N, CA, C and O atoms as a GROMACS GRO file, in nm:
protein
  436
    1MET      N    1   0.024   1.645  -0.491
    1MET     CA    2   0.132   1.582  -0.493
    1MET      C    3   0.132   1.495  -0.611
    1MET      O    4   0.213   1.493  -0.704
    2ILE      N    5   0.007   1.410  -0.587
    2ILE     CA    6   0.037   1.317  -0.755
    2ILE      C    7   0.032   1.411  -0.900
    2ILE      O    8   0.107   1.386  -0.995
    3ARG      N    9   0.000   1.447  -0.900
    3ARG     CA   10   0.006   1.534  -1.026
    3ARG      C   11   0.157   1.604  -1.040
    3ARG      O   12   0.216   1.617  -1.147
    4ARG      N   13   0.205   1.643  -0.915
    4ARG     CA   14   0.320   1.714  -0.969
    4ARG      C   15   0.416   1.620  -0.982
    4ARG      O   16   0.499   1.647  -1.069
    5ASP      N   17   0.438   1.484  -0.902
    5ASP     CA   18   0.529   1.351  -0.886
    5ASP      C   19   0.521   1.223  -1.015
    5ASP      O   20   0.603   1.148  -1.068
    6ARG      N   21   0.380   1.251  -1.027
    6ARG     CA   22   0.354   1.139  -1.108
    6ARG      C   23   0.462   1.081  -1.273
    6ARG      O   24   0.496   1.146  -1.372
    7GLY      N   25   0.485   0.951  -1.238
    7GLY     CA   26   0.574   0.905  -1.337
    7GLY      C   27   0.726   0.944  -1.271
    7GLY      O   28   0.809   0.856  -1.291
    8GLY      N   29   0.777   1.065  -1.194
    8GLY     CA   30   0.885   1.045  -1.153
    8GLY      C   31   0.920   0.948  -0.994
    8GLY      O   32   0.863   0.856  -0.935
    9PRO      N   33   1.015   1.010  -0.975
    9PRO     CA   34   1.109   0.906  -0.864
    9PRO      C   35   1.002   0.940  -0.753
    9PRO      O   36   0.954   1.053  -0.752
   10PHE      N   37   0.964   0.845  -0.656
   10PHE     CA   38   0.917   0.843  -0.555
   10PHE      C   39   1.008   0.847  -0.429
   10PHE      O   40   1.082   0.753  -0.398
   11LYS      N   41   0.997   0.958  -0.362
   11LYS     CA   42   1.133   0.991  -0.234
   11LYS      C   43   1.022   1.002  -0.143
   11LYS      O   44   0.937   1.091  -0.150
   12VAL      N   45   1.023   0.886  -0.034
   12VAL     CA   46   0.948   0.830   0.053
   12VAL      C   47   0.976   0.975   0.142
   12VAL      O   48   0.871   0.979   0.205
   13SER      N   49   1.028   1.057   0.171
   13SER     CA   50   1.004   1.190   0.198
   13SER      C   51   0.831   1.262   0.151
   13SER      O   52   0.773   1.344   0.222
   14ASP      N   53   0.788   1.219   0.044
   14ASP     CA   54   0.710   1.280  -0.026
   14ASP      C   55   0.565   1.228   0.047
   14ASP      O   56   0.460   1.284   0.016
   15ALA      N   57   0.568   1.109   0.152
   15ALA     CA   58   0.445   1.124   0.203
   15ALA      C   59   0.448   1.155   0.407
   15ALA      O   60   0.408   1.104   0.512
   16GLN      N   61   0.516   1.259   0.362
   16GLN     CA   62   0.546   1.303   0.479
   16GLN      C   63   0.405   1.410   0.487
   16GLN      O   64   0.357   1.414   0.600
   17PRO      N   65   0.368   1.455   0.433
   17PRO     CA   66   0.233   1.494   0.480
   17PRO      C   67   0.142   1.473   0.488
   17PRO      O   68   0.063   1.559   0.528
   18TYR      N   69   0.096   1.338   0.452
   18TYR     CA   70   0.055   1.218   0.499
   18TYR      C   71   0.046   1.166   0.632
   18TYR      O   72  -0.065   1.143   0.681
   19GLY      N   73   0.150   1.145   0.694
   19GLY     CA   74   0.246   1.148   0.826
   19GLY      C   75   0.180   1.278   0.914
   19GLY      O   76   0.130   1.239   1.019
   20ASP      N   77   0.172   1.377   0.900
   20ASP     CA   78   0.164   1.496   0.924
   20ASP      C   79  -0.008   1.509   0.965
   20ASP      O   80  -0.067   1.553   1.064
   21ALA      N   81  -0.047   1.458   0.860
   21ALA     CA   82  -0.227   1.498   0.875
   21ALA      C   83  -0.273   1.382   0.950
   21ALA      O   84  -0.381   1.394   1.007
   22VAL      N   85  -0.200   1.253   0.961
   22VAL     CA   86  -0.227   1.146   1.004
   22VAL      C   87  -0.210   1.179   1.225
   22VAL      O   88  -0.288   1.148   1.315
   23ASN      N   89  -0.082   1.245   1.228
   23ASN     CA   90  -0.001   1.290   1.405
   23ASN      C   91  -0.160   1.380   1.418
   23ASN      O   92  -0.242   1.340   1.502
   24GLU      N   93  -0.189   1.486   1.340
   24GLU     CA   94  -0.291   1.559   1.409
   24GLU      C   95  -0.444   1.486   1.407
   24GLU      O   96  -0.546   1.548   1.435
   25MET      N   97  -0.442   1.366   1.374
   25MET     CA   98  -0.610   1.327   1.344
   25MET      C   99  -0.655   1.273   1.538
   25MET      O  100  -0.567   1.248   1.620
   26THR      N  101  -0.820   1.266   1.572
   26THR     CA  102  -0.804   1.224   1.678
   26THR      C  103  -0.858   1.118   1.690
   26THR      O  104  -0.923   1.105   1.586
   27ALA      N  105  -0.875   1.027   1.755
   27ALA     CA  106  -1.031   0.911   1.772
   27ALA      C  107  -1.149   0.997   1.830
   27ALA      O  108  -1.153   1.066   1.931
   28VAL      N  109  -1.272   0.964   1.707
   28VAL     CA  110  -1.404   0.984   1.769
   28VAL      C  111  -1.508   0.940   1.814
   28VAL      O  112  -1.494   0.818   1.809
   29GLN      N  113  -1.631   0.968   1.868
   29GLN     CA  114  -1.719   0.916   1.917
   29GLN      C  115  -1.700   0.796   1.880
   29GLN      O  116  -1.657   0.768   1.768
   30GLY      N  117  -1.724   0.724   1.954
   30GLY     CA  118  -1.741   0.548   1.939
   30GLY      C  119  -1.580   0.502   1.907
   30GLY      O  120  -1.531   0.457   2.011
   31HIS      N  121  -1.516   0.501   1.832
   31HIS     CA  122  -1.331   0.481   1.814
   31HIS      C  123  -1.272   0.458   1.947
   31HIS      O  124  -1.264   0.547   2.031
   32SER      N  125  -1.225   0.321   1.968
   32SER     CA  126  -1.135   0.313   2.073
   32SER      C  127  -0.999   0.412   2.055
   32SER      O  128  -0.950   0.405   1.942
   33LYS      N  129  -0.948   0.482   2.127
   33LYS     CA  130  -0.829   0.599   2.162
   33LYS      C  131  -0.712   0.451   2.123
   33LYS      O  132  -0.659   0.433   2.014
   34GLU      N  133  -0.702   0.394   2.200
   34GLU     CA  134  -0.614   0.254   2.161
   34GLU      C  135  -0.562   0.188   2.066
   34GLU      O  136  -0.446   0.157   2.036
   35GLY      N  137  -0.701   0.165   2.005
   35GLY     CA  138  -0.712   0.147   1.821
   35GLY      C  139  -0.626   0.233   1.753
   35GLY      O  140  -0.514   0.208   1.709
   36PHE      N  141  -0.686   0.332   1.748
   36PHE     CA  142  -0.638   0.480   1.711
   36PHE      C  143  -0.510   0.537   1.715
   36PHE      O  144  -0.470   0.635   1.651
   37ALA      N  145  -0.458   0.478   1.784
   37ALA     CA  146  -0.370   0.549   1.842
   37ALA      C  147  -0.192   0.436   1.778
   37ALA      O  148  -0.073   0.456   1.756
   38LEU      N  149  -0.294   0.318   1.777
   38LEU     CA  150  -0.202   0.170   1.712
   38LEU      C  151  -0.218   0.229   1.568
   38LEU      O  152  -0.100   0.225   1.536
   39HIS      N  153  -0.285   0.283   1.456
   39HIS     CA  154  -0.298   0.325   1.349
   39HIS      C  155  -0.166   0.428   1.359
   39HIS      O  156  -0.057   0.391   1.313
   40VAL      N  157  -0.180   0.531   1.408
   40VAL     CA  158  -0.082   0.631   1.454
   40VAL      C  159   0.056   0.622   1.428
   40VAL      O  160   0.121   0.689   1.348
   41ASP      N  161   0.114   0.481   1.545
   41ASP     CA  162   0.156   0.427   1.548
   41ASP      C  163   0.279   0.374   1.429
   41ASP      O  164   0.398   0.393   1.403
   42SER      N  165   0.151   0.287   1.375
   42SER     CA  166   0.207   0.223   1.217
   42SER      C  167   0.267   0.342   1.110
   42SER      O  168   0.374   0.354   1.050
   43VAL      N  169   0.170   0.404   1.115
   43VAL     CA  170   0.208   0.534   1.006
   43VAL      C  171   0.347   0.582   1.021
   43VAL      O  172   0.440   0.587   0.940
   44ASN      N  173   0.340   0.609   1.115
   44ASN     CA  174   0.483   0.665   1.209
   44ASN      C  175   0.602   0.547   1.181
   44ASN      O  176   0.700   0.566   1.110
   45ALA      N  177   0.574   0.436   1.244
   45ALA     CA  178   0.675   0.343   1.259
   45ALA      C  179   0.686   0.307   1.083
   45ALA      O  180   0.804   0.285   1.056
   46HIS      N  181   0.625   0.300   1.000
   46HIS     CA  182   0.628   0.251   0.875
   46HIS      C  183   0.733   0.390   0.798
   46HIS      O  184   0.839   0.373   0.737
   47TYR      N  185   0.672   0.506   0.821
   47TYR     CA  186   0.786   0.621   0.786
   47TYR      C  187   0.913   0.612   0.798
   47TYR      O  188   1.002   0.600   0.714
   48ASP      N  189   0.912   0.623   0.960
   48ASP     CA  190   1.084   0.622   1.004
   48ASP      C  191   1.147   0.474   0.970
   48ASP      O  192   1.269   0.465   0.974
   49ILE      N  193   1.092   0.391   0.947
   49ILE     CA  194   1.138   0.220   0.893
   49ILE      C  195   1.192   0.260   0.728
   49ILE      O  196   1.299   0.219   0.683
   50LEU      N  197   1.114   0.332   0.666
   50LEU     CA  198   1.114   0.368   0.548
   50LEU      C  199   1.231   0.430   0.533
   50LEU      O  200   1.325   0.365   0.488
   51SER      N  201   1.250   0.574   0.569
   51SER     CA  202   1.347   0.645   0.561
   51SER      C  203   1.443   0.619   0.587
   51SER      O  204   1.539   0.666   0.527
   52SER      N  205   1.455   0.522   0.701
   52SER     CA  206   1.622   0.450   0.761
   52SER      C  207   1.657   0.378   0.664
   52SER      O  208   1.776   0.348   0.661
   53LEU      N  209   1.557   0.320   0.539
   53LEU     CA  210   1.645   0.205   0.437
   53LEU      C  211   1.654   0.294   0.322
   53LEU      O  212   1.762   0.286   0.262
   54THR      N  213   1.569   0.376   0.276
   54THR     CA  214   1.590   0.461   0.156
   54THR      C  215   1.567   0.570   0.102
   54THR      O  216   1.463   0.606   0.158
   55ASP      N  217   1.586   0.625   0.050
   55ASP     CA  218   1.508   0.780  -0.022
   55ASP      C  219   1.423   0.774  -0.111
   55ASP      O  220   1.348   0.872  -0.111
   56THR      N  221   1.403   0.694  -0.194
   56THR     CA  222   1.306   0.658  -0.296
   56THR      C  223   1.292   0.526  -0.338
   56THR      O  224   1.383   0.445  -0.321
   57VAL      N  225   1.184   0.496  -0.393
   57VAL     CA  226   1.135   0.396  -0.386
   57VAL      C  227   1.147   0.367  -0.558
   57VAL      O  228   1.158   0.469  -0.626
   58ARG      N  229   1.146   0.234  -0.632
   58ARG     CA  230   1.176   0.177  -0.752
   58ARG      C  231   1.015   0.204  -0.808
   58ARG      O  232   0.903   0.184  -0.761
   59PRO      N  233   1.066   0.256  -0.928
   59PRO     CA  234   0.948   0.315  -1.037
   59PRO      C  235   0.826   0.240  -1.038
   59PRO      O  236   0.711   0.282  -1.023
   60GLU      N  237   0.870   0.114  -1.059
   60GLU     CA  238   0.754  -0.006  -1.052
   60GLU      C  239   0.699  -0.035  -0.953
   60GLU      O  240   0.608  -0.118  -0.953
   61ASP      N  241   0.749   0.035  -0.828
   61ASP     CA  242   0.678   0.054  -0.702
   61ASP      C  243   0.603   0.132  -0.662
   61ASP      O  244   0.536   0.130  -0.559
   62ASP      N  245   0.612   0.236  -0.772
   62ASP     CA  246   0.531   0.364  -0.744
   62ASP      C  247   0.396   0.429  -0.646
   62ASP      O  248   0.296   0.391  -0.708
   63PRO      N  249   0.381   0.453  -0.609
   63PRO     CA  250   0.230   0.446  -0.503
   63PRO      C  251   0.126   0.543  -0.569
   63PRO      O  252   0.004   0.531  -0.553
   64PHE      N  253   0.189   0.646  -0.647
   64PHE     CA  254   0.085   0.729  -0.753
   64PHE      C  255   0.052   0.618  -0.880
   64PHE      O  256   0.025   0.664  -0.990
   65ILE      N  257   0.055   0.523  -0.866
   65ILE     CA  258   0.008   0.444  -1.032
   65ILE      C  259  -0.124   0.372  -0.940
   65ILE      O  260  -0.116   0.292  -0.847
   66GLU      N  261  -0.239   0.429  -1.001
   66GLU     CA  262  -0.389   0.351  -0.963
   66GLU      C  263  -0.371   0.254  -0.976
   66GLU      O  264  -0.402   0.192  -0.874
   67ALA      N  265  -0.320   0.170  -1.078
   67ALA     CA  266  -0.310  -0.008  -1.044
   67ALA      C  267  -0.279  -0.076  -0.922
   67ALA      O  268  -0.322  -0.185  -0.883
   68HIS      N  269  -0.168   0.032  -0.844
   68HIS     CA  270  -0.109  -0.067  -0.748
   68HIS      C  271  -0.190  -0.029  -0.667
   68HIS      O  272  -0.156  -0.062  -0.553
   69GLN      N  273  -0.296   0.035  -0.672
   69GLN     CA  274  -0.427   0.028  -0.527
   69GLN      C  275  -0.483  -0.046  -0.576
   69GLN      O  276  -0.600  -0.018  -0.605
   70THR      N  277  -0.438  -0.154  -0.603
   70THR     CA  278  -0.502  -0.305  -0.661
   70THR      C  279  -0.684  -0.297  -0.531
   70THR      O  280  -0.794  -0.265  -0.574
   71PRO      N  281  -0.665  -0.321  -0.434
   71PRO     CA  282  -0.823  -0.376  -0.312
   71PRO      C  283  -0.902  -0.269  -0.399
   71PRO      O  284  -0.998  -0.297  -0.470
   72VAL      N  285  -0.858  -0.166  -0.385
   72VAL     CA  286  -0.955  -0.042  -0.426
   72VAL      C  287  -1.038  -0.057  -0.578
   72VAL      O  288  -1.157  -0.076  -0.604
   73ILE      N  289  -0.936  -0.043  -0.649
   73ILE     CA  290  -0.977  -0.074  -0.812
   73ILE      C  291  -1.062  -0.191  -0.808
   73ILE      O  292  -1.170  -0.172  -0.863
   74LEU      N  293  -1.041  -0.327  -0.752
   74LEU     CA  294  -1.071  -0.397  -0.762
   74LEU      C  295  -1.215  -0.398  -0.759
   74LEU      O  296  -1.275  -0.437  -0.859
   75GLU      N  297  -1.269  -0.366  -0.671
   75GLU     CA  298  -1.425  -0.332  -0.576
   75GLU      C  299  -1.488  -0.318  -0.714
   75GLU      O  300  -1.568  -0.410  -0.736
   76ILE      N  301  -1.476  -0.233  -0.810
   76ILE     CA  302  -1.583  -0.193  -0.918
   76ILE      C  303  -1.591  -0.303  -1.037
   76ILE      O  304  -1.694  -0.322  -1.102
   77PRO      N  305  -1.456  -0.380  -1.061
   77PRO     CA  306  -1.469  -0.504  -1.154
   77PRO      C  307  -1.597  -0.610  -1.054
   77PRO      O  308  -1.703  -0.653  -1.098
   78TYR      N  309  -1.531  -0.633  -0.893
   78TYR     CA  310  -1.601  -0.736  -0.852
   78TYR      C  311  -1.740  -0.657  -0.891
   78TYR      O  312  -1.744  -0.698  -1.007
   79GLU      N  313  -1.800  -0.613  -0.885
   79GLU     CA  314  -1.974  -0.564  -0.877
   79GLU      C  315  -2.001  -0.614  -0.991
   79GLU      O  316  -2.068  -0.718  -0.997
   80GLU      N  317  -1.952  -0.546  -1.109
   80GLU     CA  318  -1.955  -0.531  -1.236
   80GLU      C  319  -1.964  -0.697  -1.253
   80GLU      O  320  -2.078  -0.737  -1.275
   81ASP      N  321  -1.895  -0.764  -1.249
   81ASP     CA  322  -1.889  -0.932  -1.284
   81ASP      C  323  -1.865  -1.009  -1.176
   81ASP      O  324  -1.742  -1.017  -1.180
   82PRO      N  325  -1.896  -1.063  -1.095
   82PRO     CA  326  -1.859  -1.130  -0.983
   82PRO      C  327  -1.826  -1.222  -1.003
   82PRO      O  328  -1.824  -1.281  -0.895
   83ALA      N  329  -1.762  -1.346  -1.149
   83ALA     CA  330  -1.720  -1.402  -1.199
   83ALA      C  331  -1.547  -1.383  -1.187
   83ALA      O  332  -1.460  -1.468  -1.165
   84LEU      N  333  -1.537  -1.256  -1.206
   84LEU     CA  334  -1.371  -1.213  -1.198
   84LEU      C  335  -1.354  -1.231  -1.036
   84LEU      O  336  -1.244  -1.278  -1.005
   85LYS      N  337  -1.432  -1.206  -0.939
   85LYS     CA  338  -1.355  -1.252  -0.825
   85LYS      C  339  -1.360  -1.359  -0.779
   85LYS      O  340  -1.300  -1.382  -0.674
   86ALA      N  341  -1.424  -1.443  -0.835
   86ALA     CA  342  -1.424  -1.560  -0.818
   86ALA      C  343  -1.234  -1.650  -0.888
   86ALA      O  344  -1.165  -1.740  -0.838
   87SER      N  345  -1.218  -1.565  -1.015
   87SER     CA  346  -1.115  -1.591  -1.080
   87SER      C  347  -1.014  -1.543  -1.000
   87SER      O  348  -0.923  -1.624  -0.989
   88MET      N  349  -0.999  -1.447  -0.945
   88MET     CA  350  -0.904  -1.408  -0.933
   88MET      C  351  -0.851  -1.470  -0.775
   88MET      O  352  -0.733  -1.478  -0.740
   89TRP      N  353  -0.984  -1.513  -0.684
   89TRP     CA  354  -0.888  -1.625  -0.626
   89TRP      C  355  -0.830  -1.771  -0.679
   89TRP      O  356  -0.758  -1.853  -0.622
   90THR      N  357  -0.877  -1.770  -0.784
   90THR     CA  358  -0.802  -1.904  -0.869
   90THR      C  359  -0.625  -1.856  -0.871
   90THR      O  360  -0.524  -1.918  -0.839
   91PHE      N  361  -0.654  -1.699  -0.933
   91PHE     CA  362  -0.483  -1.666  -0.957
   91PHE      C  363  -0.463  -1.666  -0.837
   91PHE      O  364  -0.395  -1.765  -0.810
   92ILE      N  365  -0.491  -1.595  -0.730
   92ILE     CA  366  -0.409  -1.588  -0.560
   92ILE      C  367  -0.362  -1.754  -0.501
   92ILE      O  368  -0.273  -1.784  -0.422
   93GLU      N  369  -0.448  -1.832  -0.568
   93GLU     CA  370  -0.455  -1.982  -0.496
   93GLU      C  371  -0.272  -2.035  -0.593
   93GLU      O  372  -0.178  -2.106  -0.560
   94ALA      N  373  -0.294  -1.982  -0.675
   94ALA     CA  374  -0.169  -2.051  -0.760
   94ALA      C  375  -0.064  -1.976  -0.730
   94ALA      O  376   0.043  -2.020  -0.769
   95ILE      N  377  -0.063  -1.884  -0.676
   95ILE     CA  378   0.068  -1.775  -0.672
   95ILE      C  379   0.083  -1.867  -0.493
   95ILE      O  380   0.191  -1.923  -0.474
   96GLU      N  381   0.004  -1.874  -0.407
   96GLU     CA  382   0.031  -1.933  -0.303
   96GLU      C  383   0.132  -2.073  -0.325
   96GLU      O  384   0.239  -2.098  -0.269
   97ALA      N  385   0.054  -2.158  -0.431
   97ALA     CA  386   0.072  -2.298  -0.475
   97ALA      C  387   0.215  -2.274  -0.555
   97ALA      O  388   0.267  -2.366  -0.618
   98ASN      N  389   0.267  -2.160  -0.549
   98ASN     CA  390   0.416  -2.162  -0.617
   98ASN      C  391   0.483  -2.016  -0.525
   98ASN      O  392   0.550  -1.921  -0.564
   99ARG      N  393   0.441  -2.043  -0.423
   99ARG     CA  394   0.533  -1.921  -0.304
   99ARG      C  395   0.638  -1.937  -0.351
   99ARG      O  396   0.696  -1.851  -0.417
  100SER      N  397   0.694  -2.082  -0.318
  100SER     CA  398   0.864  -2.082  -0.349
  100SER      C  399   0.917  -2.041  -0.427
  100SER      O  400   1.017  -1.973  -0.406
  101MET      N  401   0.869  -2.065  -0.552
  101MET     CA  402   0.895  -1.993  -0.664
  101MET      C  403   0.926  -1.841  -0.703
  101MET      O  404   1.025  -1.786  -0.753
  102ILE      N  405   0.764  -1.781  -0.649
  102ILE     CA  406   0.842  -1.639  -0.610
  102ILE      C  407   0.868  -1.576  -0.546
  102ILE      O  408   0.857  -1.454  -0.556
  103GLY      N  409   0.929  -1.657  -0.424
  103GLY     CA  410   1.007  -1.654  -0.331
  103GLY      C  411   1.133  -1.575  -0.376
  103GLY      O  412   1.181  -1.470  -0.333
  104LEU      N  413   1.180  -1.676  -0.499
  104LEU     CA  414   1.300  -1.659  -0.502
  104LEU      C  415   1.374  -1.618  -0.617
  104LEU      O  416   1.494  -1.613  -0.647
  105GLU      N  417   1.220  -1.580  -0.697
  105GLU     CA  418   1.245  -1.456  -0.833
  105GLU      C  419   1.251  -1.332  -0.687
  105GLU      O  420   1.354  -1.266  -0.677
  106ALA      N  421   1.163  -1.315  -0.605
  106ALA     CA  422   1.186  -1.164  -0.518
  106ALA      C  423   1.337  -1.153  -0.503
  106ALA      O  424   1.414  -1.069  -0.548
  107VAL      N  425   1.357  -1.263  -0.426
  107VAL     CA  426   1.581  -1.240  -0.384
  107VAL      C  427   1.627  -1.231  -0.474
  107VAL      O  428   1.711  -1.142  -0.466
  108GLN      N  429   1.624  -1.283  -0.589
  108GLN     CA  430   1.688  -1.216  -0.675
  108GLN      C  431   1.695  -1.092  -0.779
  108GLN      O  432   1.795  -1.066  -0.846
  109ARG      N  433   1.566  -1.013  -0.781
  109ARG     CA  434   1.565  -0.908  -0.759
  109ARG      C  435   1.605  -0.842  -0.657
  109ARG      O  436   1.593  -0.719  -0.654
   0.00000   0.00000   0.00000
């Protein structure tokens, strides 16, 4: 799916195979069945809600772009340069300090 749709419009329905796979999963030994059910319910709720709101996602929010998988991607440079993580927290704190301005920009978009 990533190879096929990368750079094109992302349709919410493109995520259906993931939802199908999640619905087939079961908790394994040592995992809480209730906790796992919460994950499954969450995936289904996200899919249902997003599907009811829109058919596609804006190109700048395309989940196929690796840069949008920020937490996973940042682990490698954090390990390579611990100072980067401190710098990132400075950036995050600046975002928090300017929340009202960012919120206004989001509403305008």
